[in-house]
Structure formats: structure tokens, C-alpha cells
C-alpha positions in Angstrom: -5.5 -8.4 -23.2 -5.8 -5.7 -25.8 -4.3 -2.2 -25.1 -7.0 0.0 -23.7 -6.4 2.6 -26.4 -7.0 0.0 -29.1 -10.4 -0.7 -27.7 -11.4 3.0 -27.1 -10.1 4.2 -30.5 -12.6 1.9 -32.2 -15.6 3.7 -30.6 -17.2 6.0 -33.2 -18.0 8.8 -30.8 -14.6 10.0 -29.6 -16.1 11.5 -26.4 -17.5 8.1 -25.4 -14.1 6.6 -26.1 -12.4 9.2 -23.8 -15.0 8.6 -21.1 -14.6 4.8 -21.3 -10.8 5.0 -21.2 -11.0 7.3 -18.2 -13.3 4.8 -16.5 -11.1 1.8 -17.2 -7.7 3.3 -16.7 -7.4 2.4 -13.1 -8.5 -1.2 -13.7 -5.9 -1.6 -16.4 -3.3 0.0 -14.2 -4.0 -2.4 -11.3 -3.9 -5.4 -13.6 -0.6 -4.4 -15.1 0.9 -3.1 -11.8 1.1 -5.8 -9.1 3.4 -7.8 -6.9 4.2 -11.5 -7.7 6.0 -12.4 -4.5 5.9 -11.4 -0.9 8.4 -8.9 0.4 8.3 -10.5 3.8 7.9 -7.1 5.4 9.3 -6.6 8.8 10.6 -4.0 11.3 13.9 -2.7 9.9 17.3 -2.4 11.6 16.2 1.1 12.5 13.1 0.1 14.4 11.1 3.1 13.4 11.3 2.0 9.7 10.2 -1.0 7.6 12.2 -3.4 5.5 11.9 -6.2 3.0 13.3 -9.5 4.1 12.8 -11.2 0.8 13.3 -10.1 -2.9 10.1 -8.5 -4.3 9.2 -9.4 -7.9 6.6 -7.2 -9.4 5.2 -5.5 -12.5 4.7 -1.8 -13.1 2.7 -1.0 -16.2 3.4 -4.5 -17.6 7.2 -4.3 -17.2 8.8 -6.9 -14.8 10.9 -5.5 -11.9 12.7 -6.8 -8.9 13.7 -5.2 -5.6 16.5 -6.7 -3.5 16.2 -7.3 0.2 16.5 -3.8 1.6 16.8 -2.7 5.3 15.4 0.7 6.3 13.4 1.0 3.0 10.3 2.7 4.2 10.5 5.7 6.6 7.0 6.9 7.4 6.2 10.6 7.8 7.7 11.6 11.1 5.2 13.0 13.6 2.2 11.2 12.2 0.2 9.9 15.1 -2.4 7.0 15.6 -4.2 8.1 18.7 -5.2 5.9 21.7 -8.3 3.9 20.8 -7.9 4.6 17.1 -6.6 2.6 14.1 -5.0 3.5 10.8 -3.3 1.8 8.0 0.2 2.6 6.6 0.5 1.5 3.0 4.0 0.6 1.6 4.6 1.1 -2.2 7.3 0.6 -4.7 7.7 2.5 -8.0 9.1 1.1 -11.3 12.6 2.3 -10.4 12.4 0.7 -6.9 11.8 3.9 -5.0 9.9 3.3 -1.8 7.0 5.5 -0.7 4.3 5.2 1.9 0.9 6.7 2.7 -1.4 6.7 5.7 -5.1 6.1 5.4 -7.7 7.9 7.5 -7.7 7.3 11.3 -10.9 5.5 12.5 -12.2 4.5 15.9 -11.1 0.9 16.6 -14.0 -1.4 16.1 -12.7 -4.9 16.2 -9.3 -4.8 17.8 -6.6 -4.8 15.1 -8.6 -6.4 12.2 -9.4 -5.0 8.7 -13.0 -4.0 9.4 -13.5 -0.3 9.1 -10.0 0.7 7.9 -9.9 3.6 5.5 -7.1 3.1 3.0 -5.5 6.1 1.1 -6.1 6.4 -2.7 -3.8 4.0 -4.5 -1.2 5.9 -6.5 -1.1 5.0 -10.2 1.9 3.0 -11.4 3.0 1.9 -8.0 2.7 -1.6 -6.4 1.5 -2.0 -2.8 4.0 -4.4 -1.3 2.0 -4.5 1.9 0.5 -2.4 4.7 0.7 -2.1 8.5 -2.4 -1.8 10.7 -1.5 0.5 13.6 -3.7 0.8 16.6 -3.1 3.0 19.6 -3.3 1.0 22.9 -2.2 2.4 26.2 -0.2 5.0 24.2 -0.4 6.5 20.8 1.7 5.2 17.9 3.9 8.0 16.5 5.8 7.8 13.2 9.5 8.4 13.6 9.4 7.5 17.3 7.4 4.3 17.8 8.7 1.0 16.6 7.0 -1.5 14.3 7.3 -4.4 16.7 4.2 -6.5 17.2 5.1 -7.6 20.7 4.4 -4.3 22.5 1.4 -3.8 24.7 1.5 0.0 24.4 0.2 0.0 20.8 -0.4 -2.7 18.2 1.1 -3.3 14.8 -0.1 -5.9 12.3 2.1 -6.3 9.2 0.3 -7.6 6.1 2.2 -8.6 2.9 0.2 -8.3 -0.3 0.5 -10.2 -3.5 -1.4 -9.4 -6.7 -3.6 -6.5 -7.7 -5.0 -4.9 -4.5 -6.8 -1.6 -4.2 -9.2 -1.5 -1.2 -10.5 1.9 -2.3 -12.0 0.3 -5.5 -15.5 -0.3 -4.4 -18.8 -0.7 -6.2 
């Protein structure tokens, strides 16, 4: 695939070239920044955190990277709550240097149990891969970051861990 700048620099009206590059930048970033293998996400040794149980191979801006199996890799924002009868998504990212980050979506009223329907993902950060996400649903109690575990066997609240492979950005809609 040609570099985006090579395409847009050929457009005679520079303003059109800048507009086109702005419009396609996110698409190019998603295609050059994606996971190749599953991180086998799981609850970490510290049960309020997430880990990778497999080596993650990924690209960031076209450069190949690997992240070793790492316990206690993601530590979500303490105090963040998913209320009873509500659902939210916690997205787990890696940067080029292997630094982990996470972001919560927008809480929604649970429509179909713990499925994907209706979830509101956060904006996907540029130059980071989404290794996976966790769907969190408040059951009998709320799920609270820094306090609640990521176990999927509780009846108090529900956690569904999803590993992603490839270029995924649920906020990219038409």
C-alpha cells in the first residue's frame, strides 16, 4: 500500500490533499496498527487487574512488536463503577513500547444480558493496539475498578473477556 502522503501530495489542490489525508489517517493507522495473535487475556494474580497469558505479537504504525506474558499488566482506573443493571466496556491497549493503557466506554442500560449489543466503546487512541476488552455488567452489586475482580464465575456482577485480533475500532461507523 502506498504511503498516504504520497497519494495526497499528488493532488493539485493542496487543501483537498490535506482534507483527504485527514479523512484517511485513521484508516491507515488501523491498518498499520493491529494485533496478530491473541494475548489470552485473563484475570491477573492481583485479581483486580488484567494480564496476558500468551505473548502478543502486533504492529504499531507498520513496525512489528512483541509483548511477553505479563501479570498485572492492566490496572483500570480505581473507583470507576459499572452500576447495577448497567453495562460498560473496558478496552485494553498496548503502545509501541509495550506500555499498557485502558479506557472505559460509556455506561449503558443492559439490553441483552452481557452481549455486545448497545455497548459504547471509547474513541480508539491512535498508534495503540486493542489487545481485547472486558464487558462488565452490574448484577446484584455494582462492579468497581480497583475493588472488584475480573472473575467470570461471580453472580454479583458479570465479566466477559474478549480477545481481539486484527484491526478493530467499533467507533468507526458509517
